[in-house]
C-alpha positions in Angstrom: 0.0 0.0 0.0 2.8 2.5 0.9 4.4 2.0 -2.5 1.2 2.6 -4.4 0.7 5.9 -2.5 4.2 7.3 -3.0 4.6 10.5 -4.9 6.5 9.6 -8.1 8.2 13.0 -8.2 9.5 12.7 -4.6 13.3 12.7 -4.2 13.1 11.0 -0.8 10.4 9.1 1.0 10.1 8.6 4.8 8.3 5.6 6.1 7.7 4.9 9.8 6.9 1.5 11.2 5.0 1.5 14.5 3.6 -1.3 16.6 0.1 -1.2 18.0 1.5 -0.1 21.4 3.8 2.6 20.1 3.4 6.3 20.4 5.3 9.3 19.1 5.8 12.9 20.2 3.9 15.6 18.4 7.1 16.9 16.9 8.4 13.5 15.7 8.1 14.1 12.0 9.8 17.5 12.3 12.6 15.9 14.2 13.0 13.2 11.7 13.2 15.8 8.9 16.0 17.6 10.8 17.9 14.4 11.3 17.6 13.5 7.7 18.9 16.9 6.6 22.0 16.2 8.7 22.7 13.0 6.8 21.6 14.3 3.4 25.1 14.0 1.9 25.3 10.3 2.8 21.9 9.8 1.2 22.9 11.6 -1.9 26.1 9.6 -2.2 24.6 6.2 -1.5 21.0 6.8 -2.8 19.7 5.3 0.5 19.8 6.0 4.2 18.0 4.9 7.3 17.3 6.5 10.7 16.8 4.1 13.5 15.1 5.5 16.6 15.6 2.7 19.1 15.3 4.6 22.4 12.0 5.2 24.2 10.1 4.7 27.5 8.1 1.9 29.0 5.3 3.5 31.0 3.8 1.5 33.9 0.8 2.6 35.9 0.5 1.2 39.4 -1.0 1.9 42.8 1.9 4.3 43.5 1.3 6.3 40.3 3.1 6.3 37.0 6.7 5.0 36.4 8.7 5.6 33.2 11.6 3.4 32.4 14.0 4.4 29.7 14.8 1.6 27.1 17.2 1.3 24.2 16.4 -1.7 22.1 
């Protein structure tokens, strides 16, 4: 489906894979665009690039309130 919806004139395409329990910050796309801009020269030279955001938080709700645990996987 994603391939069928791509803009044929686009020079670059960003795709994001999220699981059903994932969430992203409201400024995630803007941040991804900034990070891509920083690696633009690599993308131009190799005609491909990938950004891997593997850090996040696990949020647990318990009797004592909310607990957030940083994870990097």
